[in-house]
All heavy atoms as TSV, in Angstrom:
chain	resi	resn	atom	element	x	y	z
A	1	MET	N	N	-25.396	-8.404	3.820
A	1	MET	CA	C	-24.606	-7.690	2.876
A	1	MET	C	C	-23.094	-7.807	3.229
A	1	MET	O	O	-22.819	-7.746	4.357
A	1	MET	CB	C	-25.008	-6.182	2.917
A	1	MET	CG	C	-24.247	-5.337	1.870
A	1	MET	SD	S	-25.007	-3.745	1.756
A	1	MET	CE	C	-23.778	-2.735	2.506
A	2	VAL	N	N	-22.266	-7.993	2.289
A	2	VAL	CA	C	-20.887	-8.251	2.447
A	2	VAL	C	C	-20.230	-6.842	2.512
A	2	VAL	O	O	-20.415	-6.052	1.646
A	2	VAL	CB	C	-20.209	-9.005	1.367
A	2	VAL	CG1	C	-18.714	-9.144	1.532
A	2	VAL	CG2	C	-20.863	-10.386	1.378
A	3	GLY	N	N	-19.429	-6.575	3.550
A	3	GLY	CA	C	-18.743	-5.260	3.602
A	3	GLY	C	C	-17.473	-5.267	2.795
A	3	GLY	O	O	-16.798	-6.254	2.582
A	4	CYS	N	N	-17.185	-4.146	2.213
A	4	CYS	CA	C	-15.945	-3.966	1.478
A	4	CYS	C	C	-14.889	-3.402	2.383
A	4	CYS	O	O	-15.039	-2.375	3.071
A	4	CYS	CB	C	-16.149	-2.974	0.326
A	4	CYS	SG	S	-17.073	-3.626	-1.117
A	5	THR	N	N	-13.724	-4.110	2.386
A	5	THR	CA	C	-12.640	-3.556	3.178
A	5	THR	C	C	-11.777	-2.702	2.243
A	5	THR	O	O	-11.883	-2.765	1.039
A	5	THR	CB	C	-11.764	-4.730	3.719
A	5	THR	OG1	O	-11.179	-5.460	2.607
A	5	THR	CG2	C	-12.575	-5.679	4.531
A	6	THR	N	N	-10.913	-1.944	2.851
A	6	THR	CA	C	-10.037	-1.059	2.072
A	6	THR	C	C	-9.210	-1.929	1.135
A	6	THR	O	O	-8.952	-1.608	-0.037
A	6	THR	CB	C	-9.121	-0.266	2.947
A	6	THR	OG1	O	-9.980	0.520	3.812
A	6	THR	CG2	C	-8.193	0.663	2.171
A	7	LYS	N	N	-8.689	-3.136	1.657
A	7	LYS	CA	C	-7.904	-3.933	0.782
A	7	LYS	C	C	-8.701	-4.462	-0.395
A	7	LYS	O	O	-8.187	-4.501	-1.552
A	7	LYS	CB	C	-7.386	-5.120	1.555
A	7	LYS	CG	C	-6.477	-6.124	0.673
A	7	LYS	CD	C	-5.945	-7.230	1.499
A	7	LYS	CE	C	-5.063	-8.164	0.825
A	7	LYS	NZ	N	-5.122	-8.251	-0.599
A	8	ASN	N	N	-9.976	-4.857	-0.214
A	8	ASN	CA	C	-10.797	-5.364	-1.277
A	8	ASN	C	C	-10.949	-4.204	-2.367
A	8	ASN	O	O	-10.918	-4.539	-3.612
A	8	ASN	CB	C	-12.183	-5.761	-0.865
A	8	ASN	CG	C	-12.125	-7.092	-0.078
A	8	ASN	OD1	O	-11.110	-7.818	-0.162
A	8	ASN	ND2	N	-13.188	-7.372	0.723
A	9	VAL	N	N	-11.225	-2.984	-1.915
A	9	VAL	CA	C	-11.344	-1.886	-2.816
A	9	VAL	C	C	-10.078	-1.692	-3.628
A	9	VAL	O	O	-10.081	-1.492	-4.856
A	9	VAL	CB	C	-11.829	-0.629	-2.067
A	9	VAL	CG1	C	-11.745	0.600	-3.001
A	9	VAL	CG2	C	-13.241	-0.796	-1.495
A	10	LEU	N	N	-8.904	-1.727	-2.950
A	10	LEU	CA	C	-7.665	-1.542	-3.663
A	10	LEU	C	C	-7.369	-2.600	-4.647
A	10	LEU	O	O	-6.843	-2.412	-5.664
A	10	LEU	CB	C	-6.485	-1.435	-2.624
A	10	LEU	CG	C	-6.441	-0.215	-1.774
A	10	LEU	CD1	C	-5.407	-0.269	-0.620
A	10	LEU	CD2	C	-6.338	1.048	-2.522
A	11	ASP	N	N	-7.683	-3.887	-4.199
A	11	ASP	CA	C	-7.556	-5.030	-5.151
A	11	ASP	C	C	-8.396	-4.873	-6.404
A	11	ASP	O	O	-7.945	-5.155	-7.565
A	11	ASP	CB	C	-7.834	-6.369	-4.422
A	11	ASP	CG	C	-6.802	-6.771	-3.509
A	11	ASP	OD1	O	-5.699	-6.196	-3.471
A	11	ASP	OD2	O	-7.061	-7.687	-2.637
A	12	MET	N	N	-9.632	-4.393	-6.246
A	12	MET	CA	C	-10.550	-4.199	-7.277
A	12	MET	C	C	-9.970	-3.083	-8.247
A	12	MET	O	O	-9.976	-3.177	-9.469
A	12	MET	CB	C	-11.999	-3.812	-6.938
A	12	MET	CG	C	-12.677	-4.968	-6.366
A	12	MET	SD	S	-14.395	-4.585	-5.974
A	12	MET	CE	C	-14.273	-3.395	-4.609
A	13	ASP	N	N	-9.402	-2.041	-7.654
A	13	ASP	CA	C	-8.785	-0.938	-8.400
A	13	ASP	C	C	-7.577	-1.432	-9.208
A	13	ASP	O	O	-7.390	-1.086	-10.330
A	13	ASP	CB	C	-8.369	0.194	-7.483
A	13	ASP	CG	C	-7.864	1.405	-8.174
A	13	ASP	OD1	O	-8.558	1.893	-9.209
A	13	ASP	OD2	O	-6.813	1.901	-7.903
A	14	LEU	N	N	-6.734	-2.251	-8.605
A	14	LEU	CA	C	-5.572	-2.840	-9.296
A	14	LEU	C	C	-5.970	-3.726	-10.481
A	14	LEU	O	O	-5.484	-3.668	-11.531
A	14	LEU	CB	C	-4.728	-3.609	-8.324
A	14	LEU	CG	C	-3.901	-2.832	-7.298
A	14	LEU	CD1	C	-3.176	-3.737	-6.359
A	14	LEU	CD2	C	-2.934	-1.886	-8.008
A	15	HIS	N	N	-6.990	-4.498	-10.212
A	15	HIS	CA	C	-7.539	-5.347	-11.342
A	15	HIS	C	C	-8.080	-4.490	-12.480
A	15	HIS	O	O	-7.761	-4.726	-13.695
A	15	HIS	CB	C	-8.615	-6.287	-10.861
A	15	HIS	CG	C	-8.110	-7.400	-10.075
A	15	HIS	ND1	N	-7.964	-7.412	-8.720
A	15	HIS	CD2	C	-7.595	-8.627	-10.478
A	15	HIS	CE1	C	-7.472	-8.561	-8.269
A	15	HIS	NE2	N	-7.221	-9.296	-9.302
A	16	GLN	N	N	-8.778	-3.427	-12.108
A	16	GLN	CA	C	-9.328	-2.564	-13.180
A	16	GLN	C	C	-8.183	-1.910	-13.954
A	16	GLN	O	O	-8.204	-1.809	-15.151
A	16	GLN	CB	C	-10.238	-1.553	-12.576
A	16	GLN	CG	C	-10.955	-0.689	-13.638
A	16	GLN	CD	C	-11.779	-1.435	-14.618
A	16	GLN	OE1	O	-12.484	-2.443	-14.127
A	16	GLN	NE2	N	-11.780	-1.051	-15.802
A	17	GLN	N	N	-7.073	-1.453	-13.193
A	17	GLN	CA	C	-5.968	-0.849	-13.904
A	17	GLN	C	C	-5.270	-1.783	-14.782
A	17	GLN	O	O	-4.856	-1.491	-15.922
A	17	GLN	CB	C	-4.959	-0.340	-12.843
A	17	GLN	CG	C	-5.509	0.918	-12.035
A	17	GLN	CD	C	-4.462	1.391	-11.007
A	17	GLN	OE1	O	-3.240	1.354	-11.316
A	17	GLN	NE2	N	-4.855	1.633	-9.874
A	18	ALA	N	N	-5.157	-3.037	-14.388
A	18	ALA	CA	C	-4.547	-4.034	-15.173
A	18	ALA	C	C	-5.318	-4.294	-16.524
A	18	ALA	O	O	-4.714	-4.379	-17.575
A	18	ALA	CB	C	-4.347	-5.381	-14.426
A	19	ILE	N	N	-6.652	-4.376	-16.313
A	19	ILE	CA	C	-7.498	-4.647	-17.487
A	19	ILE	C	C	-7.363	-3.420	-18.435
A	19	ILE	O	O	-7.241	-3.695	-19.678
A	19	ILE	CB	C	-8.985	-4.847	-17.048
A	19	ILE	CG1	C	-9.085	-6.194	-16.355
A	19	ILE	CG2	C	-9.943	-4.766	-18.244
A	19	ILE	CD1	C	-10.362	-6.360	-15.590
A	20	GLU	N	N	-7.443	-2.248	-17.926
A	20	GLU	CA	C	-7.330	-1.045	-18.802
A	20	GLU	C	C	-6.011	-0.943	-19.540
A	20	GLU	O	O	-5.990	-0.620	-20.672
A	20	GLU	CB	C	-7.646	0.192	-17.997
A	20	GLU	CG	C	-9.054	0.343	-17.507
A	20	GLU	CD	C	-9.402	1.492	-16.537
A	20	GLU	OE1	O	-8.347	2.244	-16.170
A	20	GLU	OE2	O	-10.548	1.636	-16.107
A	21	LEU	N	N	-4.967	-1.334	-18.882
A	21	LEU	CA	C	-3.649	-1.231	-19.427
A	21	LEU	C	C	-3.603	-2.354	-20.584
A	21	LEU	O	O	-3.124	-2.010	-21.677
A	21	LEU	CB	C	-2.590	-1.554	-18.447
A	21	LEU	CG	C	-1.104	-1.622	-19.003
A	21	LEU	CD1	C	-0.696	-0.318	-19.635
A	21	LEU	CD2	C	-0.084	-1.913	-17.804
A	22	MET	N	N	-4.021	-3.540	-20.297
A	22	MET	CA	C	-3.997	-4.560	-21.351
A	22	MET	C	C	-4.891	-4.167	-22.564
A	22	MET	O	O	-4.503	-4.404	-23.711
A	22	MET	CB	C	-4.386	-5.901	-20.757
A	22	MET	CG	C	-3.394	-6.426	-19.803
A	22	MET	SD	S	-3.756	-8.174	-19.272
A	22	MET	CE	C	-5.127	-7.786	-18.095
A	23	GLU	N	N	-6.071	-3.597	-22.296
A	23	GLU	CA	C	-6.971	-3.188	-23.398
A	23	GLU	C	C	-6.234	-2.099	-24.231
A	23	GLU	O	O	-6.325	-2.124	-25.453
A	23	GLU	CB	C	-8.227	-2.661	-22.827
A	23	GLU	CG	C	-9.118	-3.781	-22.316
A	23	GLU	CD	C	-10.414	-3.276	-21.663
A	23	GLU	OE1	O	-10.456	-2.073	-21.355
A	23	GLU	OE2	O	-11.306	-4.100	-21.359
A	24	LYS	N	N	-5.572	-1.159	-23.506
A	24	LYS	CA	C	-4.817	-0.105	-24.299
A	24	LYS	C	C	-3.741	-0.693	-25.197
A	24	LYS	O	O	-3.626	-0.269	-26.277
A	24	LYS	CB	C	-4.325	0.918	-23.273
A	24	LYS	CG	C	-3.508	2.056	-23.887
A	24	LYS	CD	C	-3.006	2.971	-22.761
A	24	LYS	CE	C	-2.085	4.029	-23.368
A	24	LYS	NZ	N	-1.498	4.873	-22.285
A	25	LEU	N	N	-3.048	-1.585	-24.570
A	25	LEU	CA	C	-1.871	-2.191	-25.388
A	25	LEU	C	C	-2.451	-3.071	-26.472
A	25	LEU	O	O	-1.788	-3.093	-27.588
A	25	LEU	CB	C	-0.964	-2.961	-24.449
A	25	LEU	CG	C	-0.247	-2.153	-23.444
A	25	LEU	CD1	C	0.528	-3.003	-22.449
A	25	LEU	CD2	C	0.621	-1.056	-24.075
A	26	ASP	N	N	-3.528	-3.765	-26.262
A	26	ASP	CA	C	-4.219	-4.624	-27.279
A	26	ASP	C	C	-4.560	-3.681	-28.459
A	26	ASP	O	O	-4.328	-4.086	-29.615
A	26	ASP	CB	C	-5.472	-5.233	-26.837
A	26	ASP	CG	C	-5.216	-6.462	-25.951
A	26	ASP	OD1	O	-4.075	-7.017	-26.016
A	26	ASP	OD2	O	-6.114	-6.973	-25.276
A	27	GLU	N	N	-5.160	-2.581	-28.165
A	27	GLU	CA	C	-5.531	-1.707	-29.249
A	27	GLU	C	C	-4.402	-1.141	-29.990
A	27	GLU	O	O	-4.323	-1.068	-31.233
A	27	GLU	CB	C	-6.419	-0.549	-28.690
A	27	GLU	CG	C	-6.978	0.341	-29.703
A	27	GLU	CD	C	-7.946	1.363	-29.095
A	27	GLU	OE1	O	-8.768	1.006	-28.207
A	27	GLU	OE2	O	-7.793	2.516	-29.470
A	28	LYS	N	N	-3.427	-0.676	-29.251
A	28	LYS	CA	C	-2.188	-0.030	-29.862
A	28	LYS	C	C	-1.425	-1.063	-30.736
A	28	LYS	O	O	-1.034	-0.668	-31.810
A	28	LYS	CB	C	-1.246	0.464	-28.781
A	28	LYS	CG	C	0.022	1.091	-29.243
A	28	LYS	CD	C	0.841	1.652	-28.150
A	28	LYS	CE	C	2.119	2.327	-28.772
A	28	LYS	NZ	N	2.958	2.886	-27.655
A	29	TYR	N	N	-1.279	-2.275	-30.313
A	29	TYR	CA	C	-0.450	-3.205	-31.008
A	29	TYR	C	C	-1.311	-4.283	-31.800
A	29	TYR	O	O	-0.770	-5.188	-32.419
A	29	TYR	CB	C	0.541	-3.955	-30.116
A	29	TYR	CG	C	1.580	-3.049	-29.495
A	29	TYR	CD1	C	1.485	-2.527	-28.258
A	29	TYR	CD2	C	2.552	-2.643	-30.296
A	29	TYR	CE1	C	2.477	-1.649	-27.735
A	29	TYR	CE2	C	3.548	-1.737	-29.830
A	29	TYR	CZ	C	3.551	-1.282	-28.532
A	29	TYR	OH	O	4.466	-0.416	-28.042
A	30	GLN	N	N	-2.643	-4.130	-31.760
A	30	GLN	CA	C	-3.536	-5.012	-32.390
A	30	GLN	C	C	-3.229	-6.514	-32.046
A	30	GLN	O	O	-3.109	-7.384	-32.854
A	30	GLN	CB	C	-3.553	-4.891	-33.898
A	30	GLN	CG	C	-3.954	-3.482	-34.324
A	30	GLN	CD	C	-3.832	-3.112	-35.748
A	30	GLN	OE1	O	-3.327	-4.011	-36.476
A	30	GLN	NE2	N	-4.269	-2.033	-36.153
A	31	LEU	N	N	-3.110	-6.709	-30.701
A	31	LEU	CA	C	-2.775	-8.009	-30.162
A	31	LEU	C	C	-4.139	-8.790	-30.040
A	31	LEU	O	O	-5.233	-8.247	-30.117
A	31	LEU	CB	C	-2.167	-7.863	-28.791
A	31	LEU	CG	C	-0.852	-7.096	-28.777
A	31	LEU	CD1	C	-0.452	-6.887	-27.328
A	31	LEU	CD2	C	0.231	-7.755	-29.562
A	32	LYS	N	N	-3.991	-10.066	-29.916
A	32	LYS	CA	C	-5.091	-11.019	-29.749
A	32	LYS	C	C	-5.788	-10.649	-28.428
A	32	LYS	O	O	-5.197	-10.364	-27.442
A	32	LYS	CB	C	-4.686	-12.445	-29.700
A	32	LYS	CG	C	-4.183	-12.939	-31.000
A	32	LYS	CD	C	-4.011	-14.455	-30.882
A	32	LYS	CE	C	-2.648	-14.769	-30.166
A	32	LYS	NZ	N	-2.368	-16.203	-30.052
A	33	ASP	N	N	-7.126	-10.679	-28.495
A	33	ASP	CA	C	-7.886	-10.453	-27.341
A	33	ASP	C	C	-8.068	-11.714	-26.535
A	33	ASP	O	O	-8.951	-12.592	-26.822
A	33	ASP	CB	C	-9.298	-9.901	-27.725
A	33	ASP	CG	C	-10.108	-9.528	-26.515
A	33	ASP	OD1	O	-9.585	-9.280	-25.343
A	33	ASP	OD2	O	-11.387	-9.499	-26.650
A	34	GLU	N	N	-7.150	-11.912	-25.610
A	34	GLU	CA	C	-7.150	-13.123	-24.841
A	34	GLU	C	C	-7.406	-12.778	-23.336
A	34	GLU	O	O	-7.249	-11.604	-22.931
A	34	GLU	CB	C	-5.789	-13.772	-24.874
A	34	GLU	CG	C	-5.404	-14.243	-26.270
A	34	GLU	CD	C	-4.061	-14.971	-26.371
A	34	GLU	OE1	O	-3.611	-15.361	-25.300
A	34	GLU	OE2	O	-3.544	-14.974	-27.454
A	35	LYS	N	N	-7.892	-13.722	-22.605
A	35	LYS	CA	C	-8.173	-13.494	-21.151
A	35	LYS	C	C	-6.927	-14.041	-20.395
A	35	LYS	O	O	-6.940	-15.192	-19.996
A	35	LYS	CB	C	-9.425	-14.276	-20.767
A	35	LYS	CG	C	-10.616	-13.805	-21.581
A	35	LYS	CD	C	-10.956	-12.332	-21.350
A	35	LYS	CE	C	-12.136	-11.937	-22.087
A	35	LYS	NZ	N	-12.247	-10.482	-22.339
A	36	LEU	N	N	-5.961	-13.181	-20.290
A	36	LEU	CA	C	-4.757	-13.496	-19.552
A	36	LEU	C	C	-4.602	-12.653	-18.306
A	36	LEU	O	O	-5.066	-11.547	-18.230
A	36	LEU	CB	C	-3.522	-13.270	-20.442
A	36	LEU	CG	C	-3.380	-13.984	-21.736
A	36	LEU	CD1	C	-2.221	-13.500	-22.527
A	36	LEU	CD2	C	-3.328	-15.513	-21.564
A	37	SER	N	N	-3.911	-13.112	-17.301
A	37	SER	CA	C	-3.533	-12.258	-16.221
A	37	SER	C	C	-2.423	-11.312	-16.772
A	37	SER	O	O	-1.831	-11.487	-17.775
A	37	SER	CB	C	-3.003	-13.115	-15.067
A	37	SER	OG	O	-1.799	-13.751	-15.398
A	38	LEU	N	N	-2.153	-10.276	-15.979
A	38	LEU	CA	C	-1.276	-9.219	-16.422
A	38	LEU	C	C	0.210	-9.835	-16.534
A	38	LEU	O	O	0.903	-9.560	-17.533
A	38	LEU	CB	C	-1.204	-8.069	-15.477
A	38	LEU	CG	C	-0.337	-6.870	-15.935
A	38	LEU	CD1	C	-0.683	-6.431	-17.322
A	38	LEU	CD2	C	-0.428	-5.759	-14.896
A	39	ASP	N	N	0.576	-10.762	-15.672
A	39	ASP	CA	C	1.892	-11.369	-15.800
A	39	ASP	C	C	1.993	-12.285	-17.024
A	39	ASP	O	O	3.038	-12.353	-17.707
A	39	ASP	CB	C	2.367	-12.079	-14.520
A	39	ASP	CG	C	1.366	-13.078	-14.077
A	39	ASP	OD1	O	0.224	-13.125	-14.349
A	39	ASP	OD2	O	1.872	-14.048	-13.364
A	40	GLU	N	N	0.943	-13.047	-17.262
A	40	GLU	CA	C	0.926	-13.827	-18.471
A	40	GLU	C	C	0.884	-13.034	-19.754
A	40	GLU	O	O	1.565	-13.277	-20.700
A	40	GLU	CB	C	-0.336	-14.719	-18.502
A	40	GLU	CG	C	-0.495	-15.797	-17.412
A	40	GLU	CD	C	-1.771	-16.422	-17.255
A	40	GLU	OE1	O	-2.783	-15.721	-17.503
A	40	GLU	OE2	O	-1.797	-17.564	-16.954
A	41	TYR	N	N	0.130	-11.920	-19.651
A	41	TYR	CA	C	0.160	-10.944	-20.806
A	41	TYR	C	C	1.474	-10.413	-21.132
A	41	TYR	O	O	1.872	-10.341	-22.249
A	41	TYR	CB	C	-0.853	-9.811	-20.436
A	41	TYR	CG	C	-1.127	-8.844	-21.569
A	41	TYR	CD1	C	-2.136	-9.082	-22.350
A	41	TYR	CD2	C	-0.254	-7.751	-21.718
A	41	TYR	CE1	C	-2.395	-8.137	-23.470
A	41	TYR	CE2	C	-0.577	-6.820	-22.777
A	41	TYR	CZ	C	-1.607	-7.036	-23.613
A	41	TYR	OH	O	-1.828	-6.217	-24.648
A	42	LEU	N	N	2.174	-10.011	-20.108
A	42	LEU	CA	C	3.517	-9.457	-20.229
A	42	LEU	C	C	4.473	-10.591	-20.804
A	42	LEU	O	O	5.253	-10.262	-21.772
A	42	LEU	CB	C	4.087	-9.000	-18.890
A	42	LEU	CG	C	5.504	-8.388	-18.927
A	42	LEU	CD1	C	5.627	-7.189	-19.877
A	42	LEU	CD2	C	5.949	-7.940	-17.465
A	43	TYR	N	N	4.436	-11.770	-20.255
A	43	TYR	CA	C	5.260	-12.894	-20.806
A	43	TYR	C	C	5.009	-13.117	-22.277
A	43	TYR	O	O	5.921	-13.254	-23.090
A	43	TYR	CB	C	4.987	-14.097	-20.009
A	43	TYR	CG	C	5.692	-15.334	-20.468
A	43	TYR	CD1	C	7.028	-15.515	-20.086
A	43	TYR	CD2	C	5.150	-16.260	-21.253
A	43	TYR	CE1	C	7.778	-16.659	-20.521
A	43	TYR	CE2	C	5.842	-17.373	-21.724
A	43	TYR	CZ	C	7.189	-17.493	-21.411
A	43	TYR	OH	O	7.888	-18.628	-21.823
A	44	GLU	N	N	3.670	-13.103	-22.682
A	44	GLU	CA	C	3.285	-13.418	-24.067
A	44	GLU	C	C	3.689	-12.220	-25.041
A	44	GLU	O	O	3.949	-12.524	-26.258
A	44	GLU	CB	C	1.797	-13.702	-24.174
A	44	GLU	CG	C	1.354	-14.941	-23.468
A	44	GLU	CD	C	1.747	-16.144	-24.175
A	44	GLU	OE1	O	1.859	-16.147	-25.462
A	44	GLU	OE2	O	2.023	-17.196	-23.527
A	45	ASN	N	N	3.730	-11.015	-24.579
A	45	ASN	CA	C	3.908	-9.902	-25.446
A	45	ASN	C	C	5.103	-9.007	-25.171
A	45	ASN	O	O	5.209	-7.976	-25.786
A	45	ASN	CB	C	2.605	-9.033	-25.403
A	45	ASN	CG	C	1.340	-9.745	-25.767
A	45	ASN	OD1	O	1.255	-10.158	-26.916
A	45	ASN	ND2	N	0.498	-9.963	-24.833
A	46	VAL	N	N	6.042	-9.494	-24.368
A	46	VAL	CA	C	7.156	-8.688	-23.960
A	46	VAL	C	C	7.960	-8.082	-25.143
A	46	VAL	O	O	8.389	-6.981	-25.101
A	46	VAL	CB	C	8.101	-9.472	-22.975
A	46	VAL	CG1	C	8.749	-10.557	-23.659
A	46	VAL	CG2	C	9.007	-8.519	-22.309
A	47	TYR	N	N	8.049	-8.857	-26.237
A	47	TYR	CA	C	8.867	-8.382	-27.335
A	47	TYR	C	C	8.156	-7.338	-28.231
A	47	TYR	O	O	8.765	-6.641	-29.028
A	47	TYR	CB	C	9.362	-9.556	-28.259
A	47	TYR	CG	C	10.218	-10.478	-27.401
A	47	TYR	CD1	C	9.831	-11.769	-27.098
A	47	TYR	CD2	C	11.517	-10.068	-27.016
A	47	TYR	CE1	C	10.658	-12.617	-26.326
A	47	TYR	CE2	C	12.379	-10.988	-26.282
A	47	TYR	CZ	C	11.882	-12.164	-25.912
A	47	TYR	OH	O	12.689	-12.983	-25.247
A	48	LYS	N	N	6.874	-7.206	-27.979
A	48	LYS	CA	C	6.103	-6.288	-28.759
A	48	LYS	C	C	5.947	-4.881	-28.060
A	48	LYS	O	O	5.541	-3.890	-28.639
A	48	LYS	CB	C	4.720	-6.822	-29.006
A	48	LYS	CG	C	4.682	-8.094	-29.842
A	48	LYS	CD	C	3.364	-8.759	-29.890
A	48	LYS	CE	C	3.478	-10.103	-30.475
A	48	LYS	NZ	N	2.252	-10.802	-30.356
A	49	LEU	N	N	6.282	-4.853	-26.782
A	49	LEU	CA	C	6.018	-3.687	-25.926
A	49	LEU	C	C	7.244	-2.787	-25.793
A	49	LEU	O	O	8.379	-3.405	-25.874
A	49	LEU	CB	C	5.576	-4.103	-24.553
A	49	LEU	CG	C	4.336	-5.031	-24.444
A	49	LEU	CD1	C	4.080	-5.347	-23.014
A	49	LEU	CD2	C	3.102	-4.385	-25.085
A	50	SER	N	N	7.053	-1.572	-25.594
A	50	SER	CA	C	8.181	-0.650	-25.379
A	50	SER	C	C	8.725	-0.865	-23.880
A	50	SER	O	O	8.057	-1.431	-23.111
A	50	SER	CB	C	7.765	0.830	-25.514
A	50	SER	OG	O	6.916	1.260	-24.485
A	51	ASP	N	N	9.880	-0.385	-23.667
A	51	ASP	CA	C	10.471	-0.457	-22.297
A	51	ASP	C	C	9.536	0.197	-21.284
A	51	ASP	O	O	9.325	-0.262	-20.167
A	51	ASP	CB	C	11.868	0.156	-22.281
A	51	ASP	CG	C	12.897	-0.637	-23.039
A	51	ASP	OD1	O	12.618	-1.845	-23.226
A	51	ASP	OD2	O	14.002	-0.101	-23.276
A	52	GLU	N	N	8.962	1.379	-21.626
A	52	GLU	CA	C	8.048	2.084	-20.753
A	52	GLU	C	C	6.819	1.278	-20.448
A	52	GLU	O	O	6.318	1.170	-19.315
A	52	GLU	CB	C	7.670	3.442	-21.363
A	52	GLU	CG	C	6.788	4.248	-20.517
A	52	GLU	CD	C	6.409	5.549	-21.073
A	52	GLU	OE1	O	7.158	6.058	-21.951
A	52	GLU	OE2	O	5.324	6.062	-20.722
A	53	GLU	N	N	6.277	0.648	-21.437
A	53	GLU	CA	C	5.059	-0.217	-21.264
A	53	GLU	C	C	5.375	-1.465	-20.426
A	53	GLU	O	O	4.521	-1.875	-19.572
A	53	GLU	CB	C	4.493	-0.605	-22.624
A	53	GLU	CG	C	3.911	0.549	-23.361
A	53	GLU	CD	C	3.809	0.317	-24.915
A	53	GLU	OE1	O	4.398	-0.611	-25.453
A	53	GLU	OE2	O	2.950	1.076	-25.454
A	54	ILE	N	N	6.564	-2.015	-20.646
A	54	ILE	CA	C	6.975	-3.194	-19.814
A	54	ILE	C	C	7.126	-2.688	-18.300
A	54	ILE	O	O	6.644	-3.436	-17.432
A	54	ILE	CB	C	8.261	-3.788	-20.298
A	54	ILE	CG1	C	8.040	-4.430	-21.656
A	54	ILE	CG2	C	8.895	-4.734	-19.358
A	54	ILE	CD1	C	9.369	-4.759	-22.405
A	55	ASP	N	N	7.716	-1.564	-18.173
A	55	ASP	CA	C	7.830	-1.034	-16.756
A	55	ASP	C	C	6.530	-0.793	-16.092
A	55	ASP	O	O	6.267	-1.092	-14.900
A	55	ASP	CB	C	8.610	0.282	-16.781
A	55	ASP	CG	C	10.119	0.062	-17.024
A	55	ASP	OD1	O	10.603	-1.104	-16.916
A	55	ASP	OD2	O	10.782	1.050	-17.338
A	56	LYS	N	N	5.515	-0.285	-16.873
A	56	LYS	CA	C	4.122	-0.058	-16.367
A	56	LYS	C	C	3.524	-1.363	-15.871
A	56	LYS	O	O	2.928	-1.448	-14.867
A	56	LYS	CB	C	3.233	0.636	-17.372
A	56	LYS	CG	C	3.474	2.048	-17.617
A	56	LYS	CD	C	2.505	2.658	-18.593
A	56	LYS	CE	C	2.809	4.149	-18.866
A	56	LYS	NZ	N	1.854	4.645	-19.830
A	57	CYS	N	N	3.745	-2.388	-16.762
A	57	CYS	CA	C	3.179	-3.695	-16.366
A	57	CYS	C	C	3.824	-4.235	-15.129
A	57	CYS	O	O	3.140	-4.717	-14.205
A	57	CYS	CB	C	3.420	-4.691	-17.490
A	57	CYS	SG	S	2.412	-4.437	-19.011
A	58	ILE	N	N	5.149	-4.245	-15.062
A	58	ILE	CA	C	5.885	-4.692	-13.953
A	58	ILE	C	C	5.513	-3.993	-12.723
A	58	ILE	O	O	5.272	-4.570	-11.573
A	58	ILE	CB	C	7.413	-4.615	-14.174
A	58	ILE	CG1	C	7.830	-5.677	-15.303
A	58	ILE	CG2	C	8.160	-4.958	-12.882
A	58	ILE	CD1	C	9.179	-5.594	-15.836
A	59	ASN	N	N	5.467	-2.582	-12.737
A	59	ASN	CA	C	5.079	-1.850	-11.558
A	59	ASN	C	C	3.703	-2.186	-11.066
A	59	ASN	O	O	3.474	-2.359	-9.815
A	59	ASN	CB	C	5.118	-0.418	-11.839
A	59	ASN	CG	C	6.583	0.130	-12.048
A	59	ASN	OD1	O	7.476	-0.454	-11.449
A	59	ASN	ND2	N	6.782	1.145	-12.701
A	60	LEU	N	N	2.760	-2.430	-11.946
A	60	LEU	CA	C	1.413	-2.800	-11.525
A	60	LEU	C	C	1.399	-4.220	-11.036
A	60	LEU	O	O	0.830	-4.469	-9.930
A	60	LEU	CB	C	0.479	-2.690	-12.737
A	60	LEU	CG	C	-0.985	-2.755	-12.529
A	60	LEU	CD1	C	-1.491	-1.784	-11.431
A	60	LEU	CD2	C	-1.779	-2.488	-13.780
A	61	ILE	N	N	2.073	-5.113	-11.592
A	61	ILE	CA	C	2.238	-6.566	-11.036
A	61	ILE	C	C	2.765	-6.520	-9.657
A	61	ILE	O	O	2.229	-7.205	-8.794
A	61	ILE	CB	C	3.090	-7.410	-12.023
A	61	ILE	CG1	C	2.372	-7.668	-13.281
A	61	ILE	CG2	C	3.437	-8.754	-11.288
A	61	ILE	CD1	C	3.261	-8.232	-14.389
A	62	ASP	N	N	3.790	-5.726	-9.445
A	62	ASP	CA	C	4.466	-5.565	-8.100
A	62	ASP	C	C	3.434	-5.057	-7.027
A	62	ASP	O	O	3.579	-5.504	-5.922
A	62	ASP	CB	C	5.655	-4.729	-8.141
A	62	ASP	CG	C	6.906	-5.321	-8.870
A	62	ASP	OD1	O	6.863	-6.513	-9.049
A	62	ASP	OD2	O	7.793	-4.592	-9.180
A	63	ARG	N	N	2.511	-4.301	-7.420
A	63	ARG	CA	C	1.585	-3.713	-6.467
A	63	ARG	C	C	0.579	-4.819	-6.032
A	63	ARG	O	O	-0.080	-4.697	-4.985
A	63	ARG	CB	C	0.873	-2.548	-7.135
A	63	ARG	CG	C	1.752	-1.318	-7.232
A	63	ARG	CD	C	1.098	-0.222	-7.927
A	63	ARG	NE	N	-0.153	0.232	-7.266
A	63	ARG	CZ	C	-1.005	0.992	-7.893
A	63	ARG	NH1	N	-0.829	1.446	-9.109
A	63	ARG	NH2	N	-2.058	1.343	-7.201
A	64	PHE	N	N	0.400	-5.880	-6.817
A	64	PHE	CA	C	-0.556	-6.976	-6.405
A	64	PHE	C	C	0.056	-7.727	-5.252
A	64	PHE	O	O	-0.695	-8.355	-4.473
A	64	PHE	CB	C	-0.753	-7.891	-7.594
A	64	PHE	CG	C	-1.823	-7.433	-8.480
A	64	PHE	CD1	C	-1.578	-6.751	-9.726
A	64	PHE	CD2	C	-3.146	-7.609	-8.220
A	64	PHE	CE1	C	-2.533	-6.314	-10.547
A	64	PHE	CE2	C	-4.208	-7.241	-9.035
A	64	PHE	CZ	C	-3.849	-6.532	-10.222
A	65	GLU	N	N	1.377	-7.768	-5.054
A	65	GLU	CA	C	1.960	-8.604	-4.021
A	65	GLU	C	C	2.037	-7.949	-2.757
A	65	GLU	O	O	1.685	-7.014	-2.348
A	65	GLU	CB	C	3.399	-9.024	-4.508
A	65	GLU	CG	C	3.369	-9.821	-5.739
A	65	GLU	CD	C	4.650	-10.145	-6.319
A	65	GLU	OE1	O	5.758	-9.565	-5.832
A	65	GLU	OE2	O	4.741	-10.896	-7.270
C-alpha cells in the first residue's frame, strides 16, 4: 500500500479546489467545459472573469508552487 504524505494530501486538496473553482466559473459564465489546468483556464477566460475571480485563480495557482 502506498502511504500518503502530507504534501500529497495538500496537493490533492489544491487540485480539488482548482476543479471546484473552474466548475463554479463554468456554470456562472456558461463557459465551455474543457479540460484545462487552472493557469490555462485563467489565460483562456481572463476577460470574462471579475477581478475577484481572477485573484482567486491566481492565489490558488501560487499555492501550487
